[in-house]
N, C-alpha and C positions, 0 to 999 in steps of 0.2 A: 503550407507544409504538412498540416495534419491530413489534408485530403490524400497527398502523396503517401504518408505513412498508412492511411486506410487501405489504399490500393495495394500497398507492399504487403500488408497483412491478410487481405481477402483471400488470396489463394491458399495460405496456411489454415485460416478458418475453415475453409472448405475441406481441406485435407483431414482435419481433425474429425469433422462430421462424417465424412466418407469412412473413416477408419472404424468409427463406432458402429457402422452398419455392416461391417465385415469384409471390407475390401482392404485389409491390413497388408497382405502380402504384395498386392499390385502397387500400393502406395510406396511401401519400402523399397521396391525394386526401382522406383523412379526417383525418389527423394533421398534415400539413406544409404547411397553407396559408401559415403564417408562424410565427415564433417566439411572437408573442403569443397566437396560438390555442393553441399548444403548452402555454403556462403556464395558459390559461383552462380547458383541459381538465382539468388536474390539479387546479385550485380546484374545479371542479364535482365531481370525484370525491370530493374531500374532504368537501365539503358533504353529498353523498348518503350516505356511510358513516359520518360521525362527527357531522356538525352542528356541531361545534367543532373547531377545529384543534388537535390536541394540543401543537403547537410553541408554542402561546401560553402554556401552563403552565411552559415552561422558562425558566430564568434566562438573562440575556444571555450569561453565561460557557458555560453549557451549550449555548447555541445555536452559540456559536463553536466549541466543542470537537467538537460534532456535525458542523458543517460542514467543520472542518479534516480530521477523520478520514476523511470521504467523498472529498474532494478529494485527500488524500494517497494514497488507494487508486486513485483515477484516474491519479495521476501515476506511481505504480508500475506499473500495468498498461500504460500507454503507453509508458514508458521501455523496458519489457521488449519490447513490440511493435516499437518503432523499433530497438531494439538487435538482436533477432533477424533483421528483415528487411534490415537493413544488413549483418549478418554474413553472411546468406544471399547476397546480391548483390555485396558489395564485399570480403568476407573479414574475418578478425578485426581487420586493421589499417585498417578503413574510416575511422578519423579523418583519415587523410592521404590518402584515395582521391579520385579525380576521376571525376565523371559523364561527362565528356568531356574531351579535352585542353584544359587551360586553365581549366576550370570544376570548382572543388573541390565535393565533396560536402557539406562543412561549412565555412561561411564563415569566414574569419579571425578576425573579432571575436567570434563565438560560441567559438571554440577558446580564444582568449585569456582570455575571461571565465571559462570553465570551468576552465582550468588555474589561474587566480588562486584561485578557490573551493577548489579541491584543495589549492593550495599553503598556504592560510590554515587549513584545517580537513581534513587528509587523512583522518581517521578517519571523518568524516562522508560521504565519498563514496568507497566502496570500489571502484566502477567508474567509468570515465569517464562514462558515460551517466548516472550518478546525479548529475551536476552540472547537468544541464539543468533549466529551470524552465518554468512554464506558457507563457511566451512562446515559449520554444524549441520546445515541443511544437507550438504552433499553427504556428511557421516550417516545421518538418519535415513535419508531417502535411499542411498546406494549401499548401505550395509548389507551384507549377504542375506542374513535372516530376515531382516525387516523388509528388503526390497521383495524377496520371494513371497512373503506372506501378505504384505499390504500395498506395496507401490507399484509392482510389476504391471498389475491390470490396469492401473491408473495412467502409466506413462508409455508403456510399450505399444498402445495403439498408434502412438505417434513416433516414439523412438524405437529403433530396430532392436537395440540391446542396451543393457545397463551401462556398459562402458561409454556408450555414446552420450548418454544422459550425464554421466559423471564428467566427461570431457567439456560438455557445455557449461555445467555448473563451474568447473574450475576456470574456463575462460571468463565467465561473468565475475567470479571471485577476483580475478586478476585486475579486471577493469574496475570493479568496486573499491579495490585497494588503492589503485591509482588516483581515483576520485577522492577518497578518504584523505590522501596524503597530499593533495593539492597539486598532483602531476597533470601534465597535459594529456588529453584524450584525443585520438585521431579520429577521422571521419569513419574509418573502417571499424573501429572499436566502437563508436557510437552505433553504427549499424548493427553490430552484434548485440550490443546492450539492448536495443529496440527489438530486434527480431527474435533473439533467443529468448528474451524475457517473456515476450508476448506467446511464444510457442508453449512454454512451461506453464503459463497462466491459463492458456486455452484447455490444457490437459487437466488442470484443477477444476475449471468451470465444467467440462464434460463429465467429470466425476460427480460433481454435485447434481447435474442434470439425471445421471443415471440412477441416483438414489433418491430422486423425487424432490430435491431441495433447490431446483433451479429457480423457483419463484423468489427465494431469498438472496439470490445472487445475480439476478439478470438486470439489474439497474445499478448505476454507480451510486456510492455513498460517501459522505464525508468521513475521512479517515484519521485526520490529525489537526491540531490546532497549535500555532506558533505565534509568539507575540514579540514586540519590540523590547520587552523586558527579559528576553531569553528564555521564557517558558517553552517547553516543547511537550505537548499533551497528547498522546495517540489515543484513539478510540479504544476502549477495552473490549467491548462487546459489540462486534460487527453486525450481529444477527438482530440487535435490538434497535428500534427506531421509534420515534424520533430520538435523537441524541441530545441529552441535557446535562449540562455541568453547572454546579454551583461552586464558584471559586471563592469559597470563604475560609479556606484552610481546613485542617483537620483531616482524618483518616478518609480514604476514598470509599464512597458509599457502594461503588459497583464491586467491591471485593479485590480491587487491584492493590498493587503494592505501593506503599508510601503515601504521603499526604498530598492533598489538592494544592495547587498554588493559591496564594491570597494576594493578589495585586493590591497596592495602596495608591489612590490616585488623588492629587491635589489640584486645585483650580490653577490654571496657568501652565499645566503640563499637557503633553500630548500622548496618545496611545494607539498603537497600530497592531492589528492582529489579522493573520492570515489563515486561512483553512486549506487543507489539501483533500483531494478527490482521488478516489481508486484510479491509479494510473493505467489500469487495464482498459479503460474506456475512452474512446475517442473524444477529444475536447469539443468536436463539432456537434456531438450528440446531446450535449446538455448545456443548460445555462446556469449560472448562479447569481442570486440576488441577496441582499442583505438590507437590514434596517436596524436602528438602535434607538433607544428612548432613555432619556435621563432628564427628569422634570419636564419642562415644556418643550425640550428639544426632541423632535421625533423625525428622524432622517431616514430616507431610503436611497438606495443605489444598487449598481450592478457590479459583479466581480467578486473574486474570492479574497479580497483585501479591503479592510475599512480603517481609515485613520480618524481619530476623534481628538478634538482639542477641548479641554474642559475649561469652562468659564465660571465666573462667580455665581451665575444664576442656576448652576448645576449643584452647587454645594448642598449637602444633606440629603440628596436624590440618589437612589441606587442606579446603576448602569445595567441596562439590558440589551444585549445583541443577539440578533437572530439571523442565520443564513439559511437560504432555501435552495434546494437543487430541483431543477425540472428538466426532464429528457424531452426529446423530440417526438417520442412515442404519442400515439393517439389515446393512450390510457396512462394512468399513473398509479404507483403503488399506494400513495396517500391521496386518493381521489378527492376526498373531503376538502383537503388543503390544496388541491390542484398542483400537486408537486410529488417527488419521489423520495425526497429526504429532507429533514429539518435539523438543524443544529441550533440549540438555544443556550446561551451563556449568561449567567448571572453574577453580578458583582456587587461589593458592598458600596456604601454611600460615599460620594465625593466629599473630600475634605477640604477645608479652607486653604488659600495659598500659604506656601510655607513661610513667606515674609510675615505673615500674621502672627506667627508664634513668638 
């Protein structure tokens, strides 16, 4: 299925590159008559290459997960873009900045909402910008003054006008809200989630290429940690690698909001941890491997999930887990380690079984 998705996106990737070389008007004439034509072109491409849409073979839950993963990737890229641009133009304290005297950069209602989200679940939002949602992305990117000053040059090489971009973001918001409330997602909506999200992500990537930061963003990275205890730990600083976390509790050392998780493990219990990778990269372009150590236990494996069963001979030993990501490129960002990203997780010592207390 991922091969089909890659073929579906290849033509769009070429369009973004062509537009950056100055062929904007020609591409717009072909691809941007309106949003509906944009959809029809994708449908025609599917019919020509496959005859049958592979998404039809997926279960509804799989459609939702696939759509959610790609929309999550879009949100991550757009949050980073907004954060970088605001810091560059208004400083690190842009939350309270003013565009001009009496006109705040961020309106009070958005600030209150985000502060409430952070108050209710601080570990979910390590940075203030992580508290914004799709509706906020649309507000910041498509707001008249901000679009004209900062975002027009980033998105208009692909989107013909601001209203087209706004319409796409609104459609994605509708799909995201359906997923969040447990509603069914149609095959057509899944196509939109995949294609539209990738279009916007490509614009973000081309922007970073244009400012000479493409080396920081041209390989996938780990973006999130989730575990069987309900912890959800996003990566606060995407530009720094390798990523290392010490889950001993206490304030976050990376400047994020809230305390770090502090899992407590006893012999006889099991623990499962998943890692997410930037969803804008094709899963066929990289592999993920893992290893964990706890006392004499030194286990290796493949995949983005590891499950550990604690035994008595692990008691009093700390747990160490490491995930490694390696692309299919002939070069690697972390050449010394023969990989492109590493995630290291450190936990406190395993305790005796609960029955011994």
